[in-house]
Structures are given as C-alpha cells and as structure tokens.
C-alpha positions as CSV (number, residue, x, y, z in Angstrom):
1,M,64.8,143.4,120.3
2,P,67.7,144.4,118.0
3,Q,68.2,141.9,115.2
4,E,71.6,140.6,113.9
5,S,72.3,138.9,110.7
6,A,69.8,136.1,109.9
7,H,72.5,134.0,108.4
8,P,74.7,132.0,110.8
9,A,78.4,132.8,110.6
10,A,80.8,130.3,109.1
11,P,82.0,127.8,111.7
12,D,85.4,128.5,113.3
13,L,87.9,126.2,114.9
14,R,86.2,126.5,118.3
15,E,82.9,125.2,116.8
16,Y,84.7,122.3,115.2
17,L,86.4,121.4,118.5
18,A,83.0,121.7,120.3
19,T,81.5,119.3,117.8
20,L,84.3,116.8,118.4
21,R,83.8,117.1,122.1
22,Y,80.1,116.7,121.9
23,R,80.3,113.7,119.5
24,K,83.3,112.1,121.2
25,W,81.5,108.9,122.0
26,T,80.5,108.5,118.3
27,I,84.1,108.9,117.3
28,L,85.5,106.6,120.0
29,L,82.9,103.9,119.2
30,I,83.5,103.9,115.4
31,T,87.3,104.0,116.0
32,A,87.1,101.1,118.4
33,L,84.9,99.0,116.1
34,V,87.3,99.6,113.1
35,V,90.4,98.8,115.2
36,A,88.8,95.7,116.7
37,S,87.6,94.4,113.3
38,A,91.1,94.9,111.8
39,M,92.8,93.2,114.6
40,F,90.3,90.3,114.6
41,F,90.8,89.7,110.9
42,S,94.6,90.1,111.3
43,F,94.6,87.3,114.0
44,Q,92.5,85.2,111.6
45,Q,95.2,85.3,108.9
46,T,97.8,82.6,108.5
47,P,101.2,83.9,109.5
48,I,103.6,84.2,106.5
49,Y,107.4,84.1,107.0
50,E,109.8,85.7,104.6
51,S,113.4,84.7,104.0
52,E,115.9,86.8,102.0
53,T,119.1,86.1,100.2
54,R,121.3,88.3,97.9
55,V,123.2,87.4,94.7
56,L,126.0,89.5,93.2
57,V,125.8,89.6,89.5
58,R,129.4,90.0,88.2
59,P,130.1,91.1,84.7
60,S,132.3,88.6,82.8
61,T,136.0,89.4,82.5
62,P,136.7,89.3,78.7
63,P,140.1,88.3,77.3
64,V,142.5,91.0,76.2
65,G,141.3,92.7,73.1
66,V,137.6,91.7,73.6
67,A,135.0,94.3,74.5
68,P,133.7,94.0,78.1
69,T,130.2,92.5,78.6
70,I,127.6,94.9,80.1
71,V,125.2,93.3,82.6
72,N,121.5,94.3,82.3
73,L,120.2,93.8,85.9
74,E,116.6,94.0,84.8
75,T,117.3,91.1,82.4
76,E,118.9,89.1,85.2
77,R,116.0,89.8,87.5
78,A,113.5,88.6,84.9
79,L,115.7,85.5,84.3
80,L,115.7,84.7,88.0
81,D,111.9,85.1,88.1
82,S,111.4,82.8,85.1
83,A,109.8,79.4,84.8
84,A,113.1,77.9,83.6
85,V,114.8,78.7,86.9
86,A,111.7,77.6,88.9
87,L,111.8,74.3,87.0
88,L,115.4,73.9,88.0
89,V,114.5,74.6,91.7
90,Q,111.8,72.0,91.5
91,K,114.2,69.4,90.2
92,Q,117.0,70.2,92.6
93,L,114.9,70.3,95.7
94,D,112.5,67.5,94.5
95,L,109.4,69.5,95.4
96,P,105.8,68.6,94.6
97,R,104.9,72.2,93.7
98,S,104.7,73.3,90.0
99,P,107.1,76.0,88.7
100,E,104.1,78.4,88.5
101,A,103.2,77.8,92.2
102,L,106.8,78.3,93.2
103,L,107.0,81.7,91.4
104,G,103.8,82.8,93.1
105,S,105.6,83.4,96.4
106,L,108.9,84.7,94.9
107,E,109.9,88.4,94.9
108,V,113.1,89.6,93.1
109,S,114.3,93.1,93.2
110,V,117.4,95.1,92.1
111,E,119.2,96.8,95.0
112,T,119.6,100.5,94.2
113,N,123.0,101.5,92.8
114,T,124.4,98.0,93.1
115,E,124.8,94.9,91.0
116,I,123.0,92.8,93.6
117,L,119.7,90.9,93.2
118,A,117.6,90.6,96.4
119,I,115.6,87.4,96.5
120,R,112.7,87.1,99.0
121,Y,110.5,84.0,99.4
122,S,107.3,83.8,101.5
123,D,105.7,80.7,103.0
124,P,103.7,79.8,106.1
125,D,106.7,77.5,107.1
126,P,109.8,79.5,107.9
127,L,112.1,76.5,107.0
128,I,110.5,76.2,103.6
129,A,110.8,79.9,103.0
130,Q,114.5,79.7,103.8
131,R,115.0,76.6,101.7
132,L,113.3,78.0,98.6
133,A,115.0,81.4,98.9
134,Q,118.4,79.7,98.9
135,G,117.2,77.2,96.3
136,F,116.4,80.0,93.8
137,A,119.7,81.7,94.4
138,Q,121.6,78.5,93.7
139,A,119.4,77.6,90.8
140,Y,120.1,81.0,89.2
141,T,123.9,80.6,89.4
142,T,123.6,77.0,88.1
143,F,121.4,78.2,85.2
144,R,123.8,80.9,84.3
145,R,126.7,78.4,84.3
146,Q,124.7,76.0,82.1
147,Q,123.8,78.7,79.7
148,A,127.5,79.7,79.3
149,Q,128.5,76.0,78.8
150,E,125.8,75.5,76.1
151,Q,126.8,78.7,74.3
152,F,130.5,77.6,74.5
153,R,129.7,74.2,73.0
154,S,127.7,75.8,70.2
155,Q,130.3,78.4,69.3
156,A,133.3,76.1,69.9
157,G,131.8,73.5,67.6
158,A,131.6,76.0,64.7
159,I,135.2,77.2,65.3
160,Q,136.4,73.6,65.6
161,E,134.9,72.8,62.2
162,Q,136.7,75.7,60.7
163,I,140.0,74.6,62.3
164,A,139.6,71.1,61.0
165,G,138.8,72.4,57.5
166,V,141.9,74.7,57.5
167,E,144.1,71.9,58.8
168,D,142.9,69.5,56.1
169,R,143.6,72.2,53.4
170,I,147.1,72.8,54.8
171,A,147.8,69.1,54.7
172,D,146.6,68.9,51.1
173,I,148.8,71.8,50.1
174,Q,151.8,70.3,51.8
175,D,151.3,67.1,49.8
176,E,151.2,69.1,46.6
177,I,154.4,70.9,47.6
178,D,156.1,67.6,48.3
179,G,154.9,66.2,45.0
180,T,156.1,68.9,42.6
181,E,159.6,69.9,41.6
182,D,158.6,73.2,39.9
183,P,160.1,76.0,42.0
184,E,157.5,78.5,40.9
185,E,154.6,76.2,41.8
186,Q,156.2,75.4,45.1
187,N,156.4,79.1,45.9
188,T,152.7,79.6,45.0
189,L,151.7,76.7,47.2
190,S,153.9,77.8,50.0
191,A,152.2,81.2,50.0
192,Q,148.8,79.6,50.2
193,R,150.0,77.3,53.0
194,D,151.4,80.3,55.0
195,S,148.1,82.2,54.6
196,L,146.2,79.1,55.9
197,L,148.6,78.8,58.8
198,A,147.9,82.4,59.7
199,R,144.1,81.7,59.5
200,L,144.6,78.7,61.7
201,G,146.4,80.8,64.3
202,V,143.5,83.2,64.3
203,L,140.9,80.4,64.8
204,Q,142.9,78.9,67.6
205,Q,143.1,82.2,69.4
206,E,139.3,82.6,69.0
207,M,138.9,79.2,70.6
208,E,141.1,80.2,73.5
209,N,139.3,83.5,74.0
210,L,136.0,81.6,74.0
211,R,137.2,79.3,76.7
212,T,138.3,82.2,78.8
213,L,135.0,84.1,78.3
214,T,132.9,81.0,79.1
215,A,134.9,80.4,82.3
216,S,134.2,84.0,83.4
217,Q,130.5,83.8,82.5
218,G,130.2,80.6,84.5
219,N,131.3,82.5,87.6
220,S,129.2,85.7,87.1
221,G,126.7,84.9,89.9
222,E,127.7,84.6,93.5
223,V,125.5,84.3,96.6
224,V,126.8,87.0,98.9
225,Q,124.2,86.6,101.7
226,P,122.8,83.2,102.5
227,A,119.0,82.9,103.1
228,N,118.1,83.6,106.7
229,L,115.7,81.6,108.9
230,P,112.9,84.1,109.8
231,S,112.1,84.1,113.5
232,S,108.9,86.2,113.2
233,P,106.2,86.4,110.5
234,A,106.4,89.2,107.9
235,S,102.6,89.3,107.7
236,P,100.2,90.0,109.1
237,D,101.9,93.1,110.5
238,F,99.8,93.8,113.6
239,V,101.4,97.2,114.4
240,R,100.9,98.5,110.9
241,N,97.4,97.1,110.6
242,G,96.5,98.6,114.0
243,L,97.8,102.0,113.1
244,L,96.1,101.9,109.7
245,A,92.8,100.9,111.3
246,L,93.2,103.6,113.9
247,A,93.7,106.2,111.2
248,V,90.7,104.9,109.2
249,G,88.5,104.6,112.3
250,L,89.3,108.2,113.3
251,A,88.6,109.4,109.8
252,L,85.3,107.6,109.7
253,G,84.3,108.6,113.2
254,I,85.1,112.2,112.7
255,G,83.3,112.2,109.4
256,L,80.2,110.5,110.9
257,A,80.3,113.0,113.8
258,F,80.2,116.0,111.5
259,L,77.5,114.4,109.4
260,R,75.3,113.8,112.4
261,E,76.0,117.4,113.5
262,R,75.0,118.6,110.1
263,L,71.7,116.6,110.1
264,D,70.9,117.4,113.7
265,E,68.6,120.4,113.8
266,R,68.1,120.4,117.6
267,L,69.2,123.5,119.6
268,R,71.5,122.3,122.4
269,G,72.6,125.6,123.9
270,R,72.8,129.3,123.8
271,E,75.2,129.4,120.9
272,D,73.0,127.2,118.7
273,L,70.0,129.4,119.5
274,E,71.8,132.7,118.7
275,A,73.2,131.2,115.5
276,Q,69.7,130.0,114.4
277,I,67.7,133.1,115.1
278,G,70.4,135.7,114.5
279,A,69.8,137.5,117.7
280,P,71.5,137.6,121.1
281,V,70.2,135.6,124.1
282,L,69.4,137.9,127.0
283,A,69.1,135.3,129.7
284,T,68.8,131.6,130.2
285,V,66.3,130.6,132.9
286,P,66.7,127.2,134.5
287,R,63.7,124.9,134.9
288,A,62.0,125.4,138.2
289,V,60.5,122.5,140.2
290,R,56.7,122.7,140.4
291,V,54.9,121.6,143.4
292,R,51.5,122.9,142.4
293,K,49.5,123.8,139.3
294,R,50.7,126.3,136.8
295,G,49.5,129.8,137.7
296,D,50.2,129.5,141.4
297,R,52.2,132.1,143.2
298,D,55.2,129.6,143.1
299,D,55.6,130.6,139.5
300,I,57.0,134.0,140.6
301,V,60.4,132.8,141.8
302,T,61.6,136.3,142.2
303,L,59.2,136.5,145.2
304,T,59.2,133.0,146.5
305,D,62.9,132.2,146.0
306,P,64.7,135.4,145.4
307,K,68.1,133.9,146.0
308,G,67.6,130.9,143.6
309,G,69.1,130.4,140.2
310,A,65.9,131.1,138.4
311,A,65.4,134.5,140.2
312,E,69.0,135.4,139.3
313,A,68.3,134.6,135.7
314,Y,65.3,136.9,135.6
315,R,67.4,139.7,137.2
316,T,70.0,139.1,134.4
317,L,67.1,139.4,131.9
318,R,66.0,142.7,133.6
319,T,69.5,144.1,133.4
320,N,70.0,143.3,129.8
321,V,66.6,144.7,128.9
322,Q,67.4,147.9,130.7
323,F,70.8,148.1,128.9
324,L,69.2,147.7,125.5
325,G,66.7,150.4,126.4
326,R,69.5,152.9,127.2
327,T,71.7,152.1,124.1
328,G,68.9,151.8,121.5
329,T,65.4,152.7,120.7
330,L,63.8,149.8,122.6
331,R,60.2,150.6,123.6
332,V,58.3,147.4,123.2
333,I,59.2,143.8,124.2
334,G,57.3,140.9,122.8
335,I,57.3,137.7,124.9
336,V,56.3,134.9,122.7
337,S,56.8,131.1,122.4
338,P,56.2,128.4,119.7
339,A,53.4,126.7,121.7
340,A,51.1,127.3,124.6
341,G,52.2,126.7,128.2
342,E,55.9,127.4,127.7
343,G,56.3,130.2,130.2
344,K,55.2,133.5,128.6
345,T,53.0,134.5,131.6
346,T,55.7,133.3,134.1
347,T,58.4,135.3,132.3
348,A,56.3,138.5,132.1
349,A,55.4,138.2,135.8
350,N,59.0,137.6,137.0
351,L,60.4,140.3,134.7
352,A,57.8,142.8,136.1
353,V,58.8,141.9,139.7
354,S,62.5,142.2,138.9
355,L,61.9,145.6,137.4
356,A,59.9,146.6,140.5
357,H,62.7,145.4,142.8
358,A,65.1,147.7,140.8
359,G,62.9,150.7,141.7
360,K,60.9,150.9,138.6
361,R,57.1,151.6,138.5
362,V,55.6,148.7,136.7
363,I,52.0,148.0,135.6
364,V,51.2,144.4,134.5
365,V,48.1,144.0,132.4
366,S,46.6,140.6,131.8
367,C,45.6,140.5,128.1
368,D,44.9,136.8,127.7
369,L,41.1,136.8,127.1
370,R,40.9,133.0,126.5
371,K,42.9,131.5,129.4
372,P,43.9,134.3,131.7
373,R,46.4,133.2,134.3
374,L,48.4,136.3,135.4
375,H,46.0,137.1,138.3
376,R,46.6,133.7,139.8
377,C,50.3,134.2,139.8
378,F,49.9,137.2,142.1
379,G,47.0,135.7,144.0
380,I,44.4,138.5,143.2
381,P,41.0,138.3,141.5
382,N,40.6,138.8,137.8
383,D,38.1,141.6,138.2
384,P,38.0,144.2,136.9
385,G,39.8,143.1,133.7
386,L,41.0,144.6,130.5
387,T,37.6,144.7,128.9
388,S,35.7,145.8,132.0
C-alpha cells in the first residue's frame, strides 16, 4: 500500500471546528456552570446604590491689580476626599459613622476638560447614599468658605496692626507739629506725616482688597447638580457579570475541549486513522450482525447479502485496490490487524469474492496453520491444505 508522510499535517480551521462540534457538550457544560455560579454569587451580594452630585469649582475673582488665582482641581479633589471634610459631614448630619468609614464609600473625580468635581457615594440604602452625596458637596463648600474666613482673619489682623501703628505715629507727629514754632522743624515733621499718610492709604487699600478676595473665595464652590435618589442598584451588575461569566465560561470550555482532544488518543473516524498512520483509508466496512459462530458462511456478506452496506464496502475496497494496482507498482497486499479475531480472514474472503464478481480469476489459499478458518467461510473441507 503506498505510504504518505508519517507525520500528521498541522490542524486547519476545519479540524478546529470539528473539535468544537465533537466537544460541544463539554463547552456548554463548563459555560453553563460558570454562568450559573456567577449569577448565584451575584444574587447573594447586597445591592449597593450610588448617588451622584456635581460641584463647580470657581476661581476667585481678584480685585483690580491683583493677579488671578489658579484653581488646581486635583488639590480640590483631594480636599473634598479628606478627613477634615468628612468630619464636617459627620457633624452636620449627626452620623454615628467615623470620618474614615464615611470616606470608604466616597468617590471623587474631576470631569474631563471642566472645572467640575463629580461626587459619588455608595450605600445599601438609596436614601443614605443620596443624603451623604449631598452632604459631602455642601460640606466642601462650607469648608472652603471657612478656610477663606480664617485666612482673612489672620491676614486682616496683621494689616490692622500695621494700620494702628501708622495711625498712632501720625498722631504723635501731629502733636509734635502743633507743639513747635520752628518752621524748618514743622516742614520736616509734615513731610514725615505725609509719608505715613501715604503708607496708611496703601494699608487701607490692602485691607479692602483682602475683603473682596475673601468674599470671592467664599463663593468659589457651587453645587450645580443636586444628589439624585437612585432607583436601581449600581452593583451587582447582573448583565455585566453575566456577559463576563459567559466569556470566561466559553474560554474555559473551549480550552478544556482542546485539552481533552489533545490527550485523547482514540481513533474516532477515518480522518483520525489516516492522520495517525499516514496512509489513505481504502474502505470502511460496517459491523455485521452475527447469528452464528465466526467462520460460518454468513461471514461472506458479498455472497449472503450482496446488496447490504457491508458488501458495498467490500466492493469499494476492491475498486480502490484495483485503482492502486493500475496507477502504481502494487503487487502484494497485506491484511493485518493488531489482535486476533478482528476480521483478517473475513476481509480476505470478501475481497476475493468481490474480485471474482468483477470477472477476475482469484485463488484463495488458507495459510493459517494454527487456527485455519477460511475453509469454513466457504463451506468446504480443509483437505488438502497448504502443507499437503
């Protein structure tokens, strides 16, 4: 029999699809288990509701002649997510939770290309989620206002001290002017007084600018979107979990299917056999139903059932053998099997009958000296034999 390459060809797309079809129940079972497990655990989770509010961070409007203030949104985000603001929320809402616990469910982000902070708060109770989201927004604006007021008091106190000192010095110089009659000394003291009056005007203008700046900083945060009352939980997301579980299940199922295919050394069909031995399959003979012992005439289905499937398979074998004989140098055919009793004699007998039906002169010689059976297939005596 002509031999082909002993190494199986690399699998192509059709073989992959055939593996998926053959192992479809493995894939479906693994996928179903993963999806069912994911949905079971999703239903076991406590629903979490998320409320969202937005705060506009306005840069302060400085007085004329004062450089504008640049707002760093990342700094404002960190401020809103700080323990100081959380402590203010705790006090304003009179909550039993600690500031650290309040911050655990808070999420603050900066909206892209805007000066808006998005505040999201999660809680199993939708009302609490809404209340705390709104509470953090209001606490942030309050904290900003308090910071501006404290800064004003600190800076205003220092300026006020300077104003008081300048005013006292002006009063002293005025007393000296009134107490002297020397014109030259009066001119000198008047010059000092005028210089101090100019300094006093500068300090008073600084105080006015500070008041204006503090007022603008106190209004630099505004809630532009009140916290909503969530109507459905944000988690667990059953659709997302289901789709993710489906993808994971399919990946695991397909992976297991190909692994089982890789470890499975059984031959399941003609293609597997050809790939394993590196030779073409000339015919596939269906299993015949036996009503009597092996070696009876019923084994020659080409005689007893010439229109059956097995007889047709033997005729296909005959045709292929004849074709190989015409196209090659085929002279000898070996009919072998891995073990005894697997149909060597039956195949030889039926192939001989098929060749005879095709008009060929055929001689069948029984060479099995240990357990001869060929003579029983044709219903003739085993005498004389090969060694007679």
